[in-house]
C-alpha positions in Angstrom: 121.5 72.9 78.3 117.7 71.2 77.3 117.5 67.0 77.1 116.6 64.9 75.0 115.3 62.1 75.8 114.0 58.8 72.9 110.5 58.1 72.9 109.8 56.2 69.3 108.0 60.0 68.1 107.1 63.8 69.3 106.4 63.3 73.0 107.3 65.9 76.1 107.2 65.4 79.9 104.5 67.8 81.9 104.5 68.4 85.4 101.8 70.1 87.2 102.4 71.5 90.9 100.4 72.2 93.1 96.5 73.7 93.1 96.9 72.9 89.3 96.4 69.5 90.0 92.6 70.4 91.0 92.6 69.8 87.1 93.3 66.8 86.6 91.8 62.9 86.6 93.4 61.5 90.0 95.0 59.4 88.4 97.6 61.9 87.2 98.0 64.2 90.5 101.4 64.5 91.3 103.4 63.0 88.4 104.3 63.1 85.0 102.5 63.3 82.3 103.6 62.2 78.8 102.1 64.3 76.2 102.1 64.0 72.0 101.8 65.3 69.4 102.5 65.5 66.2 102.8 69.1 65.8 104.8 71.3 67.6 102.8 73.4 70.2 102.9 76.0 72.0 102.9 75.7 76.3 99.7 77.6 76.4 98.0 75.0 73.4 99.6 72.3 75.2 98.9 72.7 78.4 95.3 73.1 78.4 94.8 70.2 76.3 95.7 68.9 80.0 92.9 70.0 81.1 94.4 73.6 83.3 93.8 76.4 82.3 95.7 79.6 81.3 94.8 81.9 84.1 95.3 79.6 86.8 99.3 79.6 85.8 101.8 82.1 87.3 104.9 80.3 85.2 106.5 77.6 83.2 109.4 76.1 83.2 110.8 74.0 80.4 114.2 72.5 80.7 115.3 74.5 83.6 114.4 78.2 81.9 111.6 79.7 82.7 109.7 80.8 79.2 106.0 82.1 78.6 102.8 81.0 76.7 104.1 81.6 73.2 107.1 78.6 73.5 106.8 75.5 71.4 107.0 72.6 72.9 109.4 70.0 71.1 110.1 66.4 71.5 112.2 65.6 75.0 111.6 68.8 76.6 110.6 68.7 80.2 107.9 70.9 81.5 107.2 71.7 85.1 104.4 74.4 85.7 103.1 76.1 88.6 100.3 77.9 90.2 99.9 81.0 91.4 103.2 82.3 94.2 102.2 84.6 97.6 105.2 84.6 98.7 107.7 84.5 96.1 109.7 87.4 94.4 109.8 86.3 90.8 112.1 88.0 90.2 113.4 88.8 85.7 111.5 85.4 85.0 109.3 86.5 82.2 105.3 87.2 83.2 103.1 85.2 81.5 99.9 88.6 81.8 100.5 91.8 82.5 100.5 92.5 86.4 97.0 93.0 88.4 95.4 96.0 89.8 95.4 96.5 93.9 92.3 95.6 94.8 92.3 93.3 91.8 88.1 93.6 90.4 86.2 90.7 89.6 83.3 89.3 86.5 81.9 85.8 88.2 79.9 83.7 85.7 76.4 83.7 86.5 76.9 80.3 88.6 77.9 82.3 91.2 75.6 85.4 91.7 75.9 84.6 95.8 79.3 85.5 96.1 79.4 88.4 93.8 77.2 89.5 96.9 79.7 88.7 99.6 82.6 90.2 98.0 80.5 93.7 97.0 79.5 93.5 100.8 83.5 93.1 101.3 83.7 96.3 99.2 85.5 94.2 96.2 84.2 95.4 92.8 82.3 92.5 91.6 80.8 93.4 88.4 78.2 90.3 87.7 75.0 89.5 85.5 72.4 86.5 85.8 72.3 86.5 81.9 75.7 86.7 80.6 77.2 84.2 78.4 80.0 82.8 79.0 81.7 85.6 75.5 80.6 88.5 77.4 82.3 87.2 80.5 85.8 86.6 78.8 84.9 90.2 76.5 84.1 92.0 80.3 87.0 90.5 81.9 89.5 91.6 79.0 88.0 95.3 78.6 87.7 96.2 82.4 90.9 94.6 83.6 88.9 92.0 85.3 89.1 88.4 86.8 86.6 85.9 85.5 85.8 84.2 88.4 84.4 81.2 87.4 83.0 77.5 88.3 83.0 76.5 84.0 86.7 75.2 83.3 86.2 76.0 79.2 85.3 79.8 80.1 88.7 80.0 81.2 90.3 78.4 78.5 88.8 81.7 76.2 92.1 83.4 74.3 90.5 87.4 75.6 90.9 85.8 79.4 94.4 86.7 80.8 93.0 86.5 85.0 91.0 83.8 85.7 90.1 81.6 88.9 88.3 78.7 88.7 86.6 78.7 92.0 86.5 75.5 94.3 83.9 75.6 96.4 80.5 75.5 95.9 78.7 76.5 99.6 78.7 80.9 98.7 80.7 81.7 102.1 83.6 79.2 101.5 83.8 80.8 98.4 84.3 84.5 99.7 87.5 82.5 101.8 88.9 81.2 99.1 89.0 84.4 96.9 90.2 86.3 100.0 93.2 83.5 100.4 93.3 83.2 97.2 93.7 87.0 96.1 95.0 88.0 99.4 92.0 90.2 100.2 91.7 90.6 104.4 94.0 93.9 103.9 92.6 96.0 101.6 88.1 94.9 103.0 86.4 97.5 103.2 82.9 96.5 104.5 79.2 98.5 103.7 80.6 100.8 100.8 79.2 99.2 98.4 75.6 98.1 96.5 74.9 95.1 96.7 72.7 94.6 94.2 74.3 96.9 91.2 78.2 97.3 92.5 78.5 101.1 92.9 80.1 103.0 95.5 77.5 104.5 98.4 77.2 107.6 99.1 76.0 109.1 102.6 72.7 110.7 102.1 70.7 112.9 105.1 68.4 111.2 107.3 65.9 113.9 106.4 66.4 113.2 102.5 65.0 110.0 102.3 62.4 110.2 105.4 60.2 108.9 103.2 62.0 106.0 101.9 62.5 104.1 104.9 60.2 101.8 107.4 58.6 103.7 109.7 60.0 105.5 112.7 63.5 104.3 111.1 64.8 107.7 111.2 64.5 108.2 114.6 66.5 105.1 115.4 69.1 105.2 113.3 71.8 108.4 112.1 74.2 107.2 109.4 72.4 106.4 106.0 73.7 105.6 103.0 72.0 105.1 99.1 72.7 104.1 96.0 73.6 106.3 93.0 72.3 103.7 91.1 69.5 102.0 92.3 68.0 104.4 95.0 68.7 101.5 97.9 69.2 102.8 101.2 71.3 101.5 103.5 71.1 101.7 107.3 72.9 99.5 110.5 70.0 97.9 111.3 69.6 93.8 112.3 70.8 93.3 109.1 73.9 94.9 109.5 74.5 93.4 112.3 74.0 90.1 111.3 76.3 90.7 108.0 79.1 92.8 110.2 79.3 88.9 112.7 79.6 87.0 109.2 82.6 89.2 107.9 84.4 88.9 110.8 83.8 85.1 111.1 85.1 85.7 107.8 88.0 87.7 107.9 89.2 85.9 110.9 89.5 82.3 109.3 91.2 84.2 106.1 93.4 85.6 108.5 95.2 82.2 109.9 
């Protein structure tokens, strides 16, 4: 049953929960907000006008009933907006967007190049171009069912973007840890299987074939070599591999806590 309250004009009550409060000014977090309007907006437009991008939202409840983004906000509505749930089965609640593939594929904005390389190191499909504009990223996300990872809230508000996440951290390794936890990825990690530069899966290659393309007497000391089919780079388990393996181990242990 809908509850109507006289507000002396067109207005509704909206409350955001959990990490969605990251998008609000400190004095508006964790409290009921009054949202005023002249013409009844869609719930999606109303929420984004308050600062929260729609891809961050998992569930919207209006007057105790779940709704989708097309719901038209009415005077006196009580709106509760929730972020992604990791351990709750929402059952028959209306889905706000198509389900993600597992593991998800990503597209990152121009500010997250180091994070893209880390995701590739962990075996995830992470599309990145350091010159890509927001319209291109949004289109790649829609065409390839990719999750947009960005530090730009405006990018997440584009209509083409159905799946996206605003990266809170600013340090690349902490950003990686954040993404592993947010998308429940530790069980999908497949280390050293993707080119860190091209994002293409690596293929095993005989050392006789690439002996002239690697430094010094490397072929005499290592047996396991992989090649990127796109750029031709060759990878082996040298000192750099051991350093990256240490970083991966520490990050995965933290992500599982």
